[in-house]
C-alpha positions in Angstrom: 32.3 -83.9 112.5 29.1 -86.0 112.8 26.5 -86.0 110.0 23.8 -84.1 112.1 26.5 -81.4 112.9 27.4 -81.1 109.2 23.8 -80.7 108.2 23.3 -78.1 110.9 26.4 -76.2 109.7 25.2 -76.3 106.1 21.8 -75.0 107.1 23.4 -72.2 109.1 25.6 -71.2 106.2 22.6 -71.3 103.9 20.6 -69.0 106.1 23.6 -66.6 106.3 23.9 -66.6 102.5 20.2 -66.1 102.1 20.3 -63.1 104.5 23.2 -61.6 102.5 21.3 -62.2 99.2 18.2 -60.5 100.5 20.3 -57.6 101.8 21.9 -57.1 98.4 18.5 -57.4 96.7 17.1 -54.6 98.9 20.2 -52.4 98.4 20.2 -52.9 94.6 16.5 -52.2 94.5 16.9 -48.9 96.5 19.8 -47.8 94.3 17.9 -48.5 91.1 14.8 -46.8 92.3 16.7 -43.7 93.4 18.3 -43.4 89.9 15.1 -44.2 88.0 12.5 -42.1 90.0 14.3 -39.1 91.4 14.0 -36.5 88.6 16.4 -33.7 87.8 13.8 -31.3 89.0 14.0 -32.9 92.5 17.8 -33.0 92.4 17.9 -29.3 91.6 16.1 -28.6 94.9 19.2 -29.8 96.8 22.1 -29.3 94.4 23.0 -27.6 91.1 22.4 -30.8 89.2 21.4 -29.4 85.8 21.7 -25.7 86.6 24.8 -23.6 85.7 27.6 -23.5 88.2 28.1 -25.7 91.2 30.8 -28.3 92.0 31.4 -31.4 89.9 30.1 -33.7 92.6 26.7 -31.9 92.4 26.4 -32.9 88.7 26.0 -36.6 89.5 22.7 -38.1 90.5 22.3 -39.5 94.0 21.2 -42.8 92.4 24.5 -42.9 90.4 26.4 -42.6 93.6 24.4 -45.4 95.2 25.0 -47.8 92.3 28.8 -47.0 92.2 29.1 -47.5 96.0 27.2 -50.7 96.0 29.0 -52.3 93.0 32.4 -53.1 94.7 30.6 -54.3 97.8 28.6 -56.9 95.8 31.5 -57.8 93.6 34.1 -58.5 96.3 32.1 -59.5 99.4 31.6 -63.1 98.3 32.4 -65.4 95.3 30.0 -65.7 92.4 29.9 -67.8 89.3 29.2 -67.0 85.6 28.2 -69.5 83.0 28.6 -69.6 79.2 27.6 -66.3 77.6 27.5 -64.5 80.9 31.3 -64.6 80.9 31.4 -62.8 77.5 28.8 -60.3 78.7 30.9 -59.6 81.8 33.9 -58.9 79.7 31.9 -56.7 77.4 30.6 -54.7 80.4 34.2 -54.2 81.6 35.4 -53.0 78.1 32.4 -50.7 77.6 32.8 -49.2 81.1 36.6 -48.7 80.6 36.1 -46.9 77.3 33.3 -44.7 78.6 35.4 -43.9 81.7 38.3 -42.8 79.5 36.1 -40.2 77.8 35.7 -38.3 81.1 39.3 -37.0 81.3 39.1 -36.3 77.6 36.2 -34.0 78.1 38.1 -32.3 81.0 41.2 -31.8 78.8 39.2 -30.3 75.9 37.4 -27.8 78.2 34.0 -29.6 78.2 34.0 -30.8 81.8 30.4 -29.8 82.2 29.4 -32.5 79.8 31.2 -35.3 81.7 28.3 -35.5 84.2 26.0 -36.5 81.3 28.4 -39.2 80.2 28.7 -40.6 83.7 25.0 -40.3 84.6 23.7 -41.8 81.4 26.3 -44.2 80.0 28.9 -45.1 82.7 26.3 -45.9 85.3 24.6 -48.3 82.8 27.8 -50.4 82.7 28.0 -50.3 86.6 24.4 -51.5 86.8 25.1 -54.3 84.4 28.1 -55.5 86.4 26.0 -55.3 89.6 23.2 -57.4 88.0 25.7 -60.1 86.9 27.1 -60.4 90.4 23.6 -61.3 91.7 22.0 -64.7 91.1 19.4 -65.2 88.4 16.4 -65.1 90.7 17.5 -61.8 92.2 18.0 -60.4 88.8 14.5 -61.4 87.8 13.1 -59.9 90.9 14.9 -56.6 90.2 13.5 -56.7 86.7 10.0 -57.2 88.0 10.5 -54.3 90.4 11.6 -52.0 87.5 8.6 -53.1 85.4 6.3 -52.5 88.4 7.8 -49.0 88.8 7.1 -48.1 85.1 3.5 -49.5 85.4 3.0 -47.3 88.5 4.4 -44.3 86.6 1.9 -45.0 83.8 -0.9 -45.0 86.3 0.3 -41.8 87.8 0.6 -40.2 84.4 -3.0 -41.2 83.5 -4.3 -39.7 86.7 -2.3 -36.5 86.0 -3.7 -36.2 82.5 -7.3 -36.5 83.8 -6.8 -34.2 86.8 -4.4 -31.8 85.1 -2.2 -31.9 88.2 1.3 -33.4 88.5 2.4 -35.4 91.5 6.0 -34.4 91.2 7.6 -31.0 90.5 8.2 -30.1 86.8 9.9 -26.8 86.0 9.4 -26.6 82.2 6.6 -24.4 80.9 4.6 -26.0 78.0 1.8 -24.8 75.8 -0.2 -27.9 76.6 -0.3 -29.8 79.9 1.4 -33.2 79.7 1.9 -35.7 82.6 5.3 -37.0 83.7 4.4 -39.8 86.2 7.7 -40.8 87.9 9.8 -39.7 84.9 11.6 -36.4 84.2 9.7 -35.5 81.0 6.4 -36.4 79.2 8.4 -37.9 76.3 10.4 -40.0 78.8 7.2 -41.3 80.3 5.9 -42.3 76.8 9.1 -43.9 75.7 9.5 -45.9 78.9 5.9 -47.1 78.7 6.4 -48.2 75.1 9.7 -49.8 75.9 8.7 -52.0 78.8 5.7 -53.4 76.9 8.2 -55.7 75.2 9.5 -57.1 78.5 6.2 -57.8 80.2 5.7 -61.1 78.3 9.0 -62.3 79.8 7.8 -62.1 83.4 6.4 -65.0 85.4 3.3 -63.0 86.2 -0.2 -64.5 85.6 -1.5 -64.0 82.1 -4.2 -61.6 83.2 -1.7 -59.5 85.1 0.5 -59.3 82.0 -2.5 -58.3 79.8 -3.6 -55.7 82.3 0.0 -54.3 82.6 0.3 -53.9 78.8 -3.1 -52.2 78.7 -2.1 -49.8 81.5 1.2 -49.0 79.7 -0.6 -48.3 76.5 -3.0 -45.9 78.2 -0.1 -44.3 80.1 1.8 -43.8 76.8 -1.3 -42.2 75.2 -1.7 -39.9 78.3 1.9 -38.7 78.0 1.3 -37.1 74.7 4.3 -38.8 73.1 2.9 -39.5 69.7 5.9 -41.3 68.2 6.1 -43.5 71.3 2.4 -44.3 71.2 2.6 -45.4 67.5 5.6 -47.5 68.3 3.8 -49.0 71.4 0.7 -49.9 69.3 2.9 -51.6 66.6 4.9 -53.3 69.3 1.9 -54.8 70.9 0.6 -56.2 67.6 4.1 -57.6 66.8 4.2 -59.3 70.2 0.8 -60.7 69.6 1.5 -62.1 66.2 5.1 -63.3 66.4 5.9 -64.3 70.0 5.3 -68.1 70.5 2.6 -69.1 73.0 3.7 -71.9 75.3 1.9 -75.2 75.5 0.2 -74.7 72.2 0.9 -76.4 68.8 1.6 -74.1 65.8 -1.9 -74.8 64.5 -3.6 -74.0 67.7 -1.4 -70.9 68.1 -2.5 -69.5 64.7 -6.2 -70.1 65.6 -5.9 -68.6 69.0 -3.9 -65.6 67.7 -6.4 -64.9 65.0 -9.3 -64.8 67.5 -7.3 -62.6 69.9 -6.2 -60.3 67.1 -9.9 -59.7 66.1 -10.7 -58.8 69.7 -7.6 -56.7 70.0 -8.5 -54.7 66.8 -12.1 -54.2 68.0 -10.9 -53.3 71.6 -8.3 -51.0 70.2 -10.9 -49.1 68.2 -13.0 -48.7 71.3 -10.0 -47.6 73.3 -9.0 -45.0 70.8 -12.5 -43.6 70.9 -12.5 -43.4 74.7 -9.0 -41.8 74.7 -10.1 -39.2 72.2 -13.2 -38.4 74.1 -11.1 -38.1 77.3 -8.7 -35.6 75.6 -5.7 -37.9 75.8 -5.1 -37.9 72.1 -5.5 -34.2 71.4 -1.9 -33.9 70.2 -2.9 -36.0 67.1 -5.4 -33.4 66.1 -2.8 -31.6 63.9 -1.1 -34.8 62.7 2.5 -35.6 63.8 4.0 -33.2 61.2 3.6 -30.1 63.4 6.0 -27.5 64.9 7.6 -30.0 67.2 8.3 -32.4 64.4 9.8 -29.6 62.2 12.1 -28.6 65.1 13.7 -32.0 65.1 14.3 -31.6 61.4 15.5 -28.0 61.5 18.1 -28.7 64.1 20.3 -30.4 61.5 20.8 -27.1 59.9 23.2 -26.3 62.7 26.0 -28.2 60.9 25.9 -25.3 58.3 26.3 -22.7 61.0 29.5 -24.0 62.6 33.0 -24.5 61.3 34.5 -27.7 60.0 36.9 -27.7 63.0 33.9 -27.7 65.4 32.4 -30.7 63.5 35.7 -32.6 63.5 36.9 -31.8 67.0 33.7 -30.8 68.9 32.7 -27.8 70.8 31.2 -26.7 74.1 27.5 -27.6 74.3 26.6 -24.3 75.8 28.1 -22.5 72.8 26.2 -24.9 70.5 22.9 -24.1 72.3 23.5 -20.4 72.0 23.9 -20.8 68.2 20.7 -22.9 68.1 18.8 -20.2 70.1 20.1 -17.3 68.1 20.3 -18.6 64.5 17.6 -21.3 64.4 15.3 -19.8 67.1 14.9 -23.2 68.8 14.8 -23.4 72.7 16.4 -26.8 72.9 18.5 -29.3 71.0 16.2 -32.3 70.6 18.5 -34.5 68.7 21.0 -37.0 70.1 23.1 -37.3 67.0 23.6 -33.5 66.9 24.6 -33.3 70.6 27.0 -36.3 70.5 28.7 -35.2 67.2 29.2 -31.6 68.3 30.3 -32.7 71.8 33.0 -35.2 70.8 33.7 -34.3 67.2 32.8 -36.5 64.3 35.5 -39.2 64.6 35.2 -39.8 68.3 31.4 -39.5 68.1 31.3 -42.3 65.5 33.4 -44.5 67.9 31.2 -43.6 70.8 27.9 -44.3 69.0 29.4 -47.6 67.6 30.4 -48.6 71.2 27.0 -47.9 72.6 25.2 -49.9 69.9 27.7 -52.7 70.1 27.1 -52.8 73.8 23.4 -53.0 73.5 23.4 -55.6 70.8 26.0 -57.6 72.8 23.4 -57.8 75.6 20.7 -58.8 73.1 22.7 -61.7 71.8 20.8 -64.8 72.9 17.9 -62.8 74.3 14.3 -63.8 73.6 12.2 -62.1 70.9 10.2 -59.9 73.2 13.4 -58.4 74.6 14.6 -57.6 71.0 11.2 -56.0 70.3 11.3 -53.9 73.4 14.9 -52.7 72.8 14.2 -51.8 69.2 11.2 -49.8 70.4 13.4 -47.9 72.8 16.0 -47.1 70.2 13.4 -45.8 67.8 11.7 -43.8 70.5 15.0 -42.3 71.7 15.4 -40.7 68.3 12.4 -38.5 69.1 13.6 -37.3 72.5 16.7 -36.6 74.5 17.1 -40.0 76.1 20.6 -40.5 74.5 21.9 -37.0 74.9 20.9 -35.9 78.4 21.1 -37.1 82.0 18.5 -39.8 81.7 18.1 -43.4 83.2 16.6 -45.1 80.2 19.8 -46.9 79.0 20.4 -48.2 82.6 16.8 -49.4 82.7 17.3 -51.3 79.4 20.5 -52.9 80.7 18.8 -54.0 83.9 15.8 -55.5 82.0 18.0 -57.3 79.4 20.0 -59.0 82.2 17.0 -59.7 84.3 15.1 -61.6 81.6 17.8 -63.5 79.7 16.3 -66.8 80.7 13.2 -68.3 79.3 10.4 -67.8 81.9 8.6 -71.0 80.8 11.7 -73.2 81.1 12.5 -74.6 84.5 10.0 -72.3 86.2 10.8 -72.0 89.8 8.9 -70.7 92.8 9.1 -67.3 94.4 12.4 -65.7 95.1 11.5 -65.6 98.8 11.3 -69.3 99.9 12.7 -71.1 102.9 16.4 -71.7 103.2 15.9 -75.1 104.7 14.4 -76.2 101.4 17.5 -75.2 99.5 20.7 -77.3 99.0 23.4 -74.7 98.7 26.8 -75.3 97.3 29.3 -74.3 100.0 32.2 -72.0 99.2 35.6 -73.7 99.3 38.4 -72.1 101.2 40.6 -70.0 98.9 38.1 -70.0 96.1 38.5 -67.2 93.6 35.8 -64.5 93.7 35.0 -64.8 90.0 35.4 -68.3 88.6 35.4 -68.3 84.8 37.8 -71.1 84.0 35.9 -74.1 85.1 34.4 -76.3 82.3 30.9 -76.2 83.9 29.8 -73.2 85.7 26.5 -72.5 87.4 24.1 -69.9 86.0 23.6 -68.6 89.5 26.1 -67.1 91.9 27.6 -69.1 94.7 24.7 -68.0 96.8 21.9 -70.4 97.5 19.3 -70.6 94.8 16.5 -69.3 97.1 16.3 -66.5 99.6 14.6 -66.6 102.9 12.7 -63.8 104.7 
């Protein structure tokens, strides 16, 4: 084959690979957005998603189905490479997913099949999303991370508008004493927790500095508008920690200290003004009675349920519906707003301990080698999750954390590249060899990206 013909063949293959990469990006983006933005209230309009009765297939989210269907297509349609720590993460994802999947038949055997939907929709789909992210190249992962951050920023904007207009954009079936916005989330507390969480990931983007500052400001306002008091306190502390401890690129340590001192003064002054504006706008009314109100006491009172059940129920678990009936009748609480109580009473104490240990091991395994802002954002999520039902209900928050951690593993200020959508002709792809294994983990030097070209073309 002549040299011009070889170049033409390489260019043609690069364009085909770029088209496939772009297709996978769009499919993954659609699957993630379906899972992250279609609330249980919307799902209940077409299926018995959270309502009593209905078939098992109705208990799974449409976004969950989309992620599960897309995963084998992305994994087995073309070869991809993993490098270094990504190999360990891939194995951890497989182990985590296998153990979580094994809990599903256990719940069926013990007569708690209704709770298996929560395990699949919250925990198993997070492992599938992680495997899907690893099968895509680094630039596609980062683009998906930017998309998820943009979605949460949009949700914060919608929540702020809802708080001002006292009108929600999406349906919300719960009756509350005080109006609280939801944005694109399923619950006001979920909106606040998400806004607080993603603040830690905004510094890891390649966005312009003013865009990042504006995004953090919007997220703080959205968190305040949600009425999630614990999340707002965490978000304020998180922002200050990011400001003081995250290194600033292209500045010496001395100049960093000087610049951070000046910015901190402006931040404190601006924060005081912002608090005054939010109070005058009614967005901080829930702080009027301090945080030790009836809602706070409900989260403390719920632990009395352990004295109302038998030791067999604590050791071997019980049906969640029966547990909720006890909480309603004996403790006079409408909901169980405690993830530890739900998980312990669902699985029984021994298996619950293993389950909680697995989840925390999985999250900290993804955090190994991650940058400081990712640690700060994840710790904020875990603390905020203790004040809501993110870990004990059908919620997308854990999947969002997995997507963000895998999207921003690389330092954005090192080897900064151009846009994800550039010309294929400018790329120099590594062609796949005949008979090459789909997942290559035994070579001494593996690329950080997949076997796809480093850039995509439109």
